[in-house]
PAZAPA-4460 file (N, C-alpha, C; in steps of 0.05 Angstrom, whole numbers, plus 32768, in hexadecimal, padded with zeros to 4 digits):
% residues 129
    n_x    n_y    n_z   ca_x   ca_y   ca_z    c_x    c_y    c_z   seq   type   mol
   8F61   8496   88BB   8F72   847C   88CC   8F89   847E   88C4     1      M     A
   8F95   8486   88B3   8FA7   848D   88A8   8FBE   8495   88B5     2      R     A
   8FB0   84B8   88B8   8FB6   84C7   88CF   8FCB   84C4   88EA     3      V     A
   8FA9   84BB   88F0   8FB8   84AA   890F   8FC6   849B   890D     4      A     A
   8FCC   848B   88FE   8FE6   8475   88F9   8FF6   8486   88FB     5      A     A
   9000   8498   88E9   9018   84A7   88E6   901E   84B8   88F6     6      F     A
   9007   84C4   890B   9009   84CE   891F   901B   84BC   8938     7      I     A
   9006   84AD   8939   9017   8495   8956   902B   8486   8947     8      R     A
   9031   8490   892F   905B   847C   8927   9068   8492   8927     9      R     A
   905A   84AE   892E   9073   84CD   8931   9071   84D0   894C    10      V     A
   9061   84CC   8964   905E   84D0   897E   906C   84B7   898D    11      V     A
   906F   84A2   897A   907F   8489   8986   909B   8489   897C    12      T     A
   909A   849C   8979   90BA   849F   896C   90C5   8489   895C    13      K     A
   90B0   8472   894F   90B9   8458   894C   90CB   8468   8928    14      K     A
   90C1   8478   8915   90CC   8484   88FE   90C7   84A4   8903    15      Y     A
   90CD   84AF   8903   90C5   84CC   88FE   90CB   84D5   88DF    16      L     A
   90BB   84DE   88D5   90B5   84EA   88BB   90BF   84D6   88A7    17      F     A
   90BB   84BC   88A3   90BC   84AF   888D   90AC   84B1   887C    18      T     A
   90B5   84A8   8865   90A3   849F   8851   9092   8481   8849    19      S     A
   909F   8474   8865   909C   8459   8861   907C   8459   8862    20      T     A
   906D   8440   884A   905B   8438   884D   9049   8433   8872    21      P     A
   9034   843A   8872   9023   842D   888B   9024   8413   8896    22      L     A
   9025   83F8   88AA   9024   83E5   88A8   9005   83D9   88B4    23      T     A
   8FF9   83C5   88AE   8FE3   83BD   88AE   8FE8   83C1   88CC    24      V     A
   8FFA   83B4   88E3   8FFA   83BE   88FE   8FF1   83DB   8900    25      D     A
   9004   83E8   88F8   9006   840B   88FF   8FD9   8413   88FA    26      E     A
   8FD6   840E   88E7   8FC0   8417   88DB   8FA3   8404   88EF    27      L     A
   8FA7   83EC   88F4   8F9D   83D9   8906   8F9B   83EC   892D    28      H     A
   8FB0   83F6   892E   8FB3   83FB   8944   8FA4   8415   894B    29      K     A
   8FAC   842D   893B   8F98   8440   8929   8F82   843E   8932    30      A     A
   8F6F   842C   891D   8F55   8422   8924   8F4F   841E   893F    31      E     A
   8F5D   8414   8950   8F5D   8407   8961   8F54   841C   897C    32      T     A
   8F63   842E   8970   8F6D   844C   8989   8F51   8456   8984    33      W     A
   8F45   845D   896C   8F33   8474   8965   8F1B   8464   896E    34      W     A
   8F1B   8445   8973   8EFA   8437   897B   8EFB   8439   898E    35      F     A
   8F0D   8435   89A0   8F19   843E   89BC   8F02   8453   89C4    36      K     A
   8F08   8469   89BA   8F17   8485   89BF   8EF7   848D   89BB    37      K     A
   8EDF   847E   89A8   8ECA   8485   89A3   8EBC   8478   89B4    38      V     A
   8EC5   8462   89B5   8EB0   8454   89CF   8EB4   845C   89F0    39      Q     A
   8ECB   8461   89F4   8ECB   8473   8A04   8EB8   8487   8A0D    40      S     A
   8EBC   8498   89FF   8EB2   84B7   89FB   8E8D   84AC   8A01    41      E     A
   8E7E   8491   89F4   8E67   8494   89F4   8E5D   847A   89FC    42      M     A
   8E70   846F   8A10   8E64   8456   8A1A   8E75   8459   8A36    43      F     A
   8E7F   8467   8A3A   8E9D   845E   8A5A   8E8E   8455   8A6C    44      S     A
   8E70   8454   8A6E   8E5F   8440   8A86   8E59   8427   8A84    45      E     A
   8E57   8424   8A6D   8E53   8400   8A62   8E77   83F6   8A69    46      V     A
   8E86   8405   8A59   8EA6   83FB   8A5E   8EA5   83F7   8A75    47      I     A
   8EA3   8407   8A8E   8EAE   8406   8AA9   8E9E   83EB   8AB7    48      A     A
   8E81   83EC   8AAA   8E72   83D6   8AB5   8E7C   83BC   8AAC    49      V     A
   8E8D   83BA   8A94   8E8C   839B   8A8E   8EA8   839C   8A97    50      L     A
   8EC0   83B2   8A97   8ED8   83A7   8AA5   8ED6   83A0   8AC1    51      K     A
   8EBF   83AC   8AC8   8EBB   8398   8AEA   8EB8   837A   8AEC    52      K     A
   8EAA   8378   8AD4   8EA7   835F   8ACE   8E7E   8350   8AE0    53      G     A
   8E79   8370   8AD9   8E5A   836B   8ADA   8E47   8365   8AC6    54      K     A
   8E32   8368   8AC4   8E1E   836A   8AAF   8E10   8382   8AB2    55      Q     A
   8E08   838E   8A96   8DF2   83A6   8A94   8DDE   83A8   8AA5    56      L     A
   8DD0   83BA   8AAB   8DAF   83B6   8AB1   8D9B   83B2   8A9D    57      S     A
   8D8B   839F   8AA3   8D77   8396   8A8A   8D68   83AD   8A80    58      N     A
   8D70   83C5   8A8E   8D5C   83DC   8A7F   8D76   83E9   8A6E    59      K     A
   8D8F   83E4   8A68   8DA6   83F5   8A54   8D9E   83E3   8A3B    60      H     A
   8D9B   83FD   8A28   8D92   83F8   8A0D   8DAA   83E7   8A02    61      Y     A
   8DCB   83E8   8A09   8DD7   83D0   89FD   8DD3   83B1   8A09    62      L     A
   8DBE   83B2   8A1E   8DB9   8395   8A29   8DB5   837E   8A12    63      K     A
   8DAD   8381   8A03   8D9C   836C   89ED   8DB6   8364   89E0    64      P     A
   8DC2   8378   89DA   8DE2   836F   89D2   8DF6   835F   89D3    65      L     A
   8DF1   835A   89F7   8E09   834D   8A00   8E24   8356   89FF    66      N     A
   8E23   836E   8A08   8E3F   8376   8A03   8E50   8371   8A12    67      P     A
   8E6F   8371   8A03   8E8C   8360   8A15   8E9E   8370   8A0A    68      F     A
   8EAF   8376   8A20   8ECF   8381   8A15   8EE2   836C   8A08    69      L     A
   8EF2   836B   89EC   8EFD   835C   89E7   8F16   8360   89F4    70      D     A
   8F23   8350   89E9   8F45   8355   89F7   8F55   8369   89F1    71      N     A
   8F46   837D   89D6   8F59   8393   89D9   8F49   83AA   89DF    72      E     A
   8F34   83A8   89F4   8F23   83B6   8A0D   8F0B   83C5   89F1    73      G     A
   8F08   83B3   89D9   8EF4   83C8   89C7   8ED7   83B3   89D3    74      L     A
   8EC5   83CC   89D6   8EA9   83C2   89D9   8EA0   83B4   89BD    75      L     A
   8E8F   8397   89C4   8E90   8381   89A8   8E6F   8378   89B4    76      R     A
   8E5A   8374   8996   8E44   8368   899F   8E4E   834B   89A9    77      V     A
   8E42   833B   89B7   8E3B   8321   89BB   8E2F   8319   89BB    78      G     A
   8E29   82FD   89BD   8E18   82E9   89B5   8E22   82CC   89B5    79      G     A
   8E0A   82C4   899F   8E0A   82A4   8999   8E19   82A0   898A    80      R     A
   8E21   82AF   8977   8E36   82AA   8964   8E54   82A9   8964    81      L     A
   8E55   82A7   8989   8E73   82A1   898D   8E7F   8285   8980    82      S     A
   8E78   8278   8982   8E7D   8259   897C   8E7F   8254   895F    83      Q     A
   8E78   8267   894D   8E7B   8264   8935   8E95   8261   8921    84      S     A
   8E98   8259   8914   8EAD   8251   8900   8EBE   8273   88FB    85      Q     A
   8EA5   828C   88F3   8EB2   82A6   88E9   8EC2   82B4   88FF    86      L     A
   8ED0   82B9   88E7   8EE7   82D4   88F2   8ED9   82DA   8908    87      E     A
   8EEA   82E9   8921   8EE2   82F3   8939   8ECA   830B   8930    88      F     A
   8ED9   831A   892F   8ECE   833C   8923   8EAB   832C   8911    89      D     A
   8EA9   8320   8904   8E92   831E   88F4   8E76   8312   8906    90      S     A
   8E7A   82FF   8918   8E62   8300   8935   8E60   831A   8949    91      P     A
   8E80   8328   894F   8E76   8339   8961   8E88   8350   8956    92      H     A
   8E76   835F   8948   8E7C   837E   8940   8E77   8391   8951    93      P     A
   8E8A   83A3   894F   8E95   83B8   896C   8E78   83C4   8968    94      L     A
   8E78   83D3   8985   8E65   83E0   8986   8E6D   8401   8988    95      I     A
   8E67   8409   8975   8E63   842B   896F   8E48   8441   896C    96      L     A
   8E47   8457   897A   8E36   8466   8980   8E2E   846B   8965    97      H     A
   8E0B   8468   895E   8E0B   847E   8943   8E11   8494   8946    98      G     A
   8E12   84AB   8958   8E12   84BF   895C   8E2D   84D1   895D    99      K     A
   8E41   84C2   895D   8E62   84CB   895D   8E62   84CD   8945   100      H     A
   8E75   84DF   8940   8E80   84ED   891F   8E8C   84D2   8916   101      R     A
   8E9F   84CC   8927   8EB4   84B4   891C   8E9B   84A5   890C   102      L     A
   8E89   849A   8914   8E74   847E   8909   8E6D   848B   88F3   103      T     A
   8E5A   84AB   88F8   8E56   84B5   88DB   8E6A   84B6   88CC   104      T     A
   8E86   84BF   88CC   8E97   84BE   88B6   8EA2   8499   88AB   105      L     A
   8E98   848A   88B9   8EA0   8476   88B0   8E83   846B   88A0   106      L     A
   8E71   8470   88A3   8E56   8463   888D   8E57   847F   887C   107      V     A
   8E65   8494   887F   8E67   84A6   8859   8E77   8490   8853   108      E     A
   8E8F   848E   885C   8EA1   8485   884A   8E98   8467   883F   109      H     A
   8E8D   8454   8848   8E89   843F   8841   8E74   8445   8826   110      E     A
   8E57   8459   8837   8E4B   8460   881B   8E56   8465   8804   111      H     A
   8E72   847E   87FE   8E7C   8486   87E8   8E91   846F   87E0   112      K     A
   8E94   845C   87EE   8EAC   844E   87DF   8E99   8432   87DF   113      R     A
   8E77   8434   87DF   8E65   841C   87DA   8E52   842B   87B6   114      L     A
   8E68   8444   87B5   8E56   845E   8796   8E3A   845E   87A4   115      C     A
   8E2E   845E   87B9   8E23   846E   87C1   8E05   845E   87C0   116      H     A
   8E0D   8445   87CF   8DFD   842B   87CD   8DDE   8432   87DC   117      A     A
   8DD0   8422   87DD   8DB3   841E   87E8   8DB6   8422   8803   118      G     A
   8DA2   8425   8818   8DA6   8422   883B   8DAB   83FF   8841   119      P     A
   8DA5   83ED   882F   8D9E   83CE   8836   8DB3   83C2   8832   120      K     A
   8DC5   83CE   8817   8DE5   83C8   880E   8DF7   83D5   8829   121      L     A
   8DF3   83F0   8825   8E02   83F2   8840   8E05   83ED   8855   122      L     A
   8DF1   83E3   8866   8DEC   83DF   8880   8DF6   83BF   887A   123      L     A
   8DF1   83B5   8871   8DFC   8397   8866   8E1D   8399   8864   124      G     A
   8E26   839D   8858   8E47   83B3   885E   8E4A   83B9   886C   125      T     A
   8E46   83C8   887E   8E4B   83D0   8890   8E4B   83BD   88B0   126      L     A
   8E3C   83AF   88AD   8E34   8399   88BD   8E4B   838C   88C3   127      Q     A
   8E53   8380   88A6   8E66   8369   889E   8E89   8380   88A9   128      Q     A
   8E8A   8395   88AD   8EA4   839D   88B4   8EA6   8397   88C7   129      C     A
***
């Protein structure tokens, strides 16, 4: 994500080859860009349907998740927890395809960060991210 943030910095010509640290906003924009890219590759038909304001067919495998597009255009899980006091990301996690390389890299990174934790701890931590 940091590399993507540096590339975005250079492309937008905001800073040319400076060594100033990345800001939280720059990192957030880089993450958002990558997540949008993954979702558009793997869920383009779902995103198109939701952008039109329509519902997914009852046979679609994502239908039980009640997906919706947030204000940044990211595909998220909907549901009854939207009325809770939790932060927005907690009750509405991003939807990422399990077979995409970025998803695999994120899971591997978290697994290593947790010192090779078992599957239950890893899954619980990933669900909170």
